[in-house]
C-alpha positions as CSV (number, residue, x, y, z in Angstrom):
1,X,56.3,79.6,-191.8
2,X,58.2,82.6,-193.1
3,X,55.8,85.1,-191.4
4,X,56.2,83.3,-188.1
5,X,60.0,83.3,-188.4
6,X,60.1,87.0,-189.4
7,X,57.8,87.8,-186.5
8,X,60.0,86.0,-184.0
9,X,63.1,87.8,-185.3
10,X,61.3,91.1,-185.2
11,X,60.2,90.6,-181.6
12,X,63.8,90.1,-180.7
13,X,64.9,93.1,-182.8
14,X,62.4,95.5,-181.1
15,X,63.5,94.4,-177.6
16,X,67.2,94.6,-178.6
17,X,66.7,98.1,-180.1
18,X,64.9,99.4,-177.0
19,X,67.5,97.9,-174.7
20,X,70.3,99.6,-176.7
21,X,68.4,102.9,-176.8
22,X,68.1,102.7,-173.0
23,X,71.9,102.7,-172.8
24,X,72.4,99.1,-171.6
25,X,75.6,97.6,-173.1
26,X,77.6,94.5,-172.4
27,X,80.7,95.2,-170.2
28,X,84.1,94.9,-171.7
29,X,85.5,95.1,-175.2
30,X,84.2,93.8,-178.5
31,X,87.6,93.1,-179.9
32,X,91.3,92.8,-178.9
33,X,92.0,96.4,-180.0
34,X,90.1,97.9,-177.1
35,X,86.8,98.8,-178.8
36,X,84.3,98.8,-176.0
37,X,80.7,97.7,-176.4
38,X,79.7,101.1,-174.9
39,X,81.4,102.9,-177.8
40,X,79.3,101.3,-180.5
41,X,76.3,103.3,-181.5
42,X,72.8,101.9,-181.8
43,X,70.9,101.1,-185.0
44,X,72.4,101.3,-188.5
45,X,75.4,103.2,-187.2
46,X,76.5,100.1,-185.3
47,X,77.6,98.6,-188.6
48,X,80.0,101.5,-189.1
49,X,81.4,101.2,-185.6
50,X,81.8,97.4,-185.4
51,X,85.0,95.9,-186.7
52,X,84.5,94.1,-190.0
53,X,85.4,90.8,-188.5
54,X,82.6,91.3,-186.0
55,X,80.1,91.9,-188.7
56,X,81.2,88.7,-190.5
57,X,81.0,86.7,-187.2
58,X,77.5,88.1,-186.6
59,X,76.3,87.1,-190.1
60,X,78.0,83.7,-189.8
61,X,76.3,83.0,-186.5
62,X,72.9,84.0,-187.8
63,X,73.5,81.7,-190.8
64,X,74.5,78.8,-188.5
65,X,71.3,79.2,-186.5
66,X,69.3,79.3,-189.6
67,X,70.8,76.2,-191.2
68,X,71.4,74.0,-188.1
69,X,69.5,75.1,-185.1
70,X,66.2,76.8,-185.8
71,X,64.4,74.0,-187.6
72,X,62.4,70.8,-186.9
73,X,65.3,68.4,-186.9
74,X,63.3,65.2,-186.4
75,X,60.3,66.2,-188.5
76,X,58.1,65.6,-185.5
77,X,56.7,69.1,-185.0
78,X,53.0,69.4,-184.2
79,X,52.7,72.6,-186.3
80,X,54.8,74.9,-188.6
81,X,57.4,76.6,-186.4
82,X,57.4,73.9,-183.7
83,X,61.1,73.5,-182.8
84,X,60.8,71.4,-179.7
85,X,62.5,68.4,-181.4
86,X,61.1,65.6,-179.3
87,X,61.2,67.4,-176.0
88,X,64.7,68.8,-176.3
89,X,63.2,72.2,-175.7
90,X,59.7,71.8,-174.2
91,X,58.2,74.3,-171.8
92,X,55.0,72.4,-171.2
93,X,53.2,72.9,-174.5
94,X,51.7,69.4,-174.3
95,X,49.8,70.3,-171.1
96,X,47.5,72.8,-173.0
97,X,44.3,71.8,-174.6
98,X,43.8,72.4,-178.3
99,X,41.8,75.6,-177.9
100,X,44.6,77.1,-175.7
101,X,47.3,76.0,-178.2
102,X,45.5,77.6,-181.1
103,X,45.0,80.8,-179.0
104,X,48.7,81.0,-178.0
105,X,49.8,80.4,-181.6
106,X,47.5,83.2,-182.8
107,X,48.8,85.5,-180.2
108,X,52.4,84.8,-181.2
109,X,51.5,85.4,-184.9
110,X,49.8,88.7,-184.1
111,X,52.6,89.9,-181.8
112,X,55.1,89.0,-184.5
113,X,53.1,91.1,-187.0
114,X,53.1,94.0,-184.6
115,X,56.8,93.6,-184.0
116,X,57.5,93.7,-187.8
117,X,55.7,97.0,-188.0
118,X,57.4,98.2,-184.9
119,X,61.0,97.5,-185.9
120,X,60.2,99.0,-189.4
121,X,59.0,102.2,-187.7
122,X,62.0,102.4,-185.4
123,X,64.4,101.9,-188.4
124,X,62.6,104.5,-190.6
125,X,62.5,107.1,-187.8
126,X,66.1,106.5,-187.0
127,X,67.0,107.4,-190.6
128,X,64.7,110.4,-190.5
129,X,66.4,111.6,-187.3
130,X,63.2,111.5,-185.3
131,X,62.9,109.3,-182.2
132,X,59.8,107.4,-181.6
133,X,60.8,106.9,-178.0
134,X,59.2,109.5,-175.7
135,X,61.5,111.8,-173.8
136,X,64.5,110.6,-175.8
137,X,67.1,113.0,-177.0
């Protein structure tokens, strides 16, 4: 289960990193002092640019999701990592045959493994000062 969870988080992290590197930012300000989203750097530098209250809110939100949301609330999941919770979030999983379900779960696990390596490479190269993104800076 831990590998699946880390894979899902890593997939989101890679997409988020690439979106930020592409220069896309939310409009407006991140706080009431006028710090704009556009003024916050990408990667590790963001923790230095964000107000401390924002970092605390971010960590609290992730903790909330971990404890209360991202789990099999009813204990009715068909497999480890199944968070549909009796149809509360079902995108048609039950319409697939067993072979297709196994294939899709294997794809998710492998994509998660690739994303874990990908986000690690992006973070390491950021610290080295070398971009992995072609034609970037």
